N, C-alpha and C positions, 0 to 999 in steps of 0.2 A: 062704267066700262068703257075701256078704250079700243081703237080699231084694232090692237093687236090681239087682242084675248081671241082665242081659238075656240072651235066649236067645244073641244074635249074639256076646255077650262069652264066653259059656261054650261055645260049639259049636266044633269042630274047624275045621280047614281047609275051605273051600268044595270040594265034589267037581264033578267035570267034568258031571255030571248037574243040578247047581243051577243053575236058571234065571236065578236072581237074582245068582249071582256075577258080581264085576265082571268078572274076566278072563273071562267067557263072553258078554259083551255085545260085538255088533257094532260098536254106537255107540261104544263108548270105544275099541276096537282103530283104529276110522278116526279119530276126534279124536286120537289120541295120534300115529299114523302122520302125519295130514295136518299136525299141529304140528310135528313133527321133520322131515319133508320140506321144508314152507316155511321152516323155520330155515336147512336147509343151502342155500338160495339167498340166504340174507341176504348173507354175506358176499361171495358169487359175483357178486350183481348189485349191490353198493354201488358199486364202481369205475365201471359205467355210469350211476349216479344213479336207477336204477331199483329200486322194492318190487316185492315180486312180483306184487299185483295190476296193477302199471303193466308189469310183463312179459307178463302175459297180454294186456294190450290190445294191446302189441306184436306178439305173437305173432299175434294174429287178424288184425292190420292189415297184417303181413307175409305174410299167407296171401291176403288180398284186398284191395286197397287202389283206391279210397276206400270204404269204409262207411259206411252211415247209423249213428246213435247207436242206433236200434230194431234195427238187423240187429247189431250189435257188443253189445248187451244181449242178444239172444237166443244168440248165439254162446256168449257167457262165461256165461249165465245170471245176468246181473246186472240189479237194478233200476235205473232211471233216476237215482234218487236216490244210489246208491252209485256210478255210472259217471258222473256229471256230474262230479265233484271228480276223479277220476283224469284224464280229459279236460282240464279245465283246468289240471292240474299239468303235463301231459305236452306242451300247448301252451305253457305258461311256459317249460318246459325247450326248447323249440325243436324237438321231434320230431312234431309233429302241429299242423294247422290244422283250424278248424271254421269252416265256411260252410253256410248257407242253401242247399237243394237248389234250382237253377234249375228244376227242372219240376214241385216240390212244396215250396212254400215251409214248409210245417210240418215238413219232415223237416230234419235237419241233418246234413250232410256232414262226415266225419273222414276226413282225408287225412294221408299221412306228408309231411314235409318231407325234403328232401334228407338233412338231418342224421338225421332219423329212419330213412331207407332205408340210410344209412351205419353206422348202429348196429347193422344185423342183422347185417354182417360180424363184429364185435366180439362178438357174442351166441351165434355160432357155436362159441364156446368153452364155453358154459355147459353143455350136457346131457353132455359128456364128463367135466367137474368133477362135476357130479350124480351120475352113474354112478359114477365114482371113489370118491365121498364114501361113498355108499350101499355099495359093496363087493357089487353083485350085478351079474349078466350082463344083457345086452339082452335075452336071451331070457326071464329070469326078469321083468326088468322091463315086458317087453312080454306076458307073460301077465297080470301084475298089473293092468294099463291095462285089458286086455281083461276081468278079471272086475270092475273098479271100474265099466267102461262098462256093464256088464250090471246092475250094481247101481243106478246112474243111470237107467237106462230102466225097470227094476222101479219104482224110486220115482216116476216122471215116471208110468208107466201106472197105479199107485195112487192118484194125485194127483187 
């Protein structure tokens, strides 16, 4: 062993009580899980012509339509600079329209087109495919979602 060898190179495997061990980091687990799950959606969404962020926008609009851009941004926790290009692409695809709000010209309304509403029927196949690919039960996924929602709430409270 040379003098240039560092402690981390000579130390044995990280222990479960090592606060800086990669496998002990919540941020690492969340990042890897998020990339993996979003990656599962890619081939499922491709036939619909949607990216995962566009799918989230459509979910929000299928839940309530029309919505203002501000309301969509709050629901999706996206900044206007991120949301605006998504909406432009969805409009170009014929799924949504964007118009100034008649009551408040500062607000921009986003509404589903007939094609956007019809897409919902095709999208009903997405959740079962994701569940199948993950190999987890609906109960397990529900518990996971609930825990992640608690994490989101805790982050918001601490911000």
